[in-house]
C-alpha positions in Angstrom: 94.6 112.3 137.8 97.8 114.0 138.8 100.0 115.9 136.3 103.0 114.1 134.9 106.2 116.1 134.7 108.5 115.5 131.7 112.0 115.9 133.2 113.7 116.5 129.9 111.6 119.4 128.8 110.5 120.6 132.2 106.8 121.1 131.1 103.8 119.7 132.8 101.5 117.4 130.9 98.2 115.9 131.6 97.4 112.3 130.8 94.9 112.1 128.0 93.2 109.5 125.8 95.6 106.8 124.8 96.3 106.6 121.1 98.0 103.7 119.4 99.0 102.7 115.9 99.3 99.0 115.1 101.7 98.2 112.2 101.7 95.1 110.1 104.7 94.4 107.8 104.6 91.5 105.3 107.8 90.3 103.8 109.0 87.6 101.4 112.0 85.5 102.5 114.2 83.4 100.2 117.2 81.3 101.2 120.6 82.9 100.8 124.2 81.7 101.2 125.2 85.3 102.1 122.5 85.8 104.8 121.9 83.1 107.4 118.3 84.2 108.0 117.6 84.5 104.3 117.1 87.6 102.1 114.0 89.6 103.0 111.9 92.0 101.0 109.0 93.9 102.4 106.0 93.8 100.0 103.1 95.1 102.1 102.6 97.6 104.9 99.4 98.1 106.9 98.4 100.1 109.9 95.3 100.8 112.0 94.6 103.4 114.6 93.2 102.4 118.0 91.9 104.8 120.5 88.9 105.9 122.5 89.4 109.2 120.6 87.0 108.4 117.8 87.7 111.6 115.9 91.4 110.8 115.7 90.6 107.2 114.6 88.1 108.4 112.0 90.6 110.9 110.4 92.6 107.9 109.1 91.4 104.6 110.5 93.6 102.4 108.4 96.4 102.4 105.9 97.6 99.9 103.4 100.4 100.1 100.8 101.9 97.5 98.4 105.6 97.8 97.5 107.2 96.8 94.3 109.4 93.8 94.5 112.7 93.8 92.6 111.9 91.0 90.1 109.3 88.3 89.2 111.2 85.7 91.3 110.4 87.7 94.4 106.8 88.1 93.3 106.6 84.3 92.9 107.5 83.8 96.6 104.4 85.6 97.8 102.1 83.6 95.6 103.6 80.2 96.6 101.0 78.3 98.5 103.2 76.8 101.4 104.6 80.3 102.2 101.2 81.9 102.7 99.9 82.3 106.3 96.3 81.4 105.3 97.3 78.1 103.5 96.2 74.8 105.2 
């Protein structure tokens, strides 16, 4: 493969193994008169590494974090059956 020149930095780089991080953001939404799309609060973050570079993937293959919601009303939104993606 030919080298790729980065015009901003002027250095020469070689293409390597593609690395990607896939992010997943889960949010609760409640109706709001102030916000036409509703008020949103993120409650969970997730990520996974994808690459043919197995060593890089194995260093930290996935990540998950739960965020604290501001009050019990918000917590109730994520436990309401019709709002869950896995509900029938």
